[in-house]
N, C-alpha and C positions, 0 to 999 in steps of 0.2 A: 714054473709059471711063465706063461708066454705073454708078450705084449699084445695089446689090442691092435687090430688093423684099422685102417681109416674108416671103413664102413661101420664096424662095431663101435668105434669111438663116436662117430656121428649119430648113430642110433641111440646110444646111451646119453649123449648130450641133449638130444631132442627130447628124450623121455624125462630127463631131469628138468629141462626147461618147462615142459608142460605140467609136470607134477608140482613144480615150484609155483607156477602161475595159478594153478587150481587152489593150492594151499593159501596163497596170498588173497585170492578172490574170496575164498570161503571165510578166512579170518576177517576180511573187510566187511562182508555181509553180516557175519555174526556180531562183530563189534558195533556196527551200525544199529542192528536190531536191539542189542543189549542197551545201547545208549538211548534209543528212542523209548524203549519199554521201561527202563529203570532210571533214566536221567543220571547215570553214573558211568564212569569209565571202567570197563571190565577187563578181565584177563586177556581175552582175544585181542583187544586193542594194544595192550602192552606187548604181547607176543608179536604182533604185526610190526610195531615200532622197533623192537629188539631185533627182529629178523632183518629189517632194512639196515640197522646200525651194524650188525655183524657182516652183512653183505658188503657195505661200503668200506668197512675196516679191512676185511680180507682182500678185496680187490685192490685197495690202496697199497697194502703191504706187498702183495704180489707184484704190482707195478713197480714199486720201489726196488724190489729184489732184482729186477731186470734193467735197472737204471733208467726207468722211464720217469721223467719229471712230472708227468701227469698224475702219478700216484701221490707225490708230495703235495701237489696243488689240491687234489681231491681230498686228501686227508686234512689239510689245513682248512679248506672251505667247510668240511664236515664239522670239525671242532669249533669253528667260529659260529656256525649255525646252531650247534648244540648249546654252546655257551650263551648265545643270544636268547635262545628259547628258555633256558633255565633262568637267566636273569629276568627276562620279561615275565615269565610265569611266576617267579618269586615276587616281583613288583605287583602283579595283579592279585596274587594271593594275599599279600599283606596290606594292600590298600583297599581293594574291593571285596575280596572273599573272606576276610577275617573279621 
């Protein structure tokens, strides 16, 4: 098995980037359509959110592996935002939605 040269690596990265963008855009449109049509949060929305969570988690871990402090900061900010959203969503659910 041989290593990819720079041109192959760049072509593959560009293909991955555009396919990722297409998938995110498609999930966003599908989730929006499902929400407008059925007034409920659907599976495409959850997939879209989970995709972003996995992306931020993996990039943070990889940054921390190479001793970049930006990874720790990004991971901490992500956890604080997630915690805030869970707490705020719980408050809304039990006060207004229940």
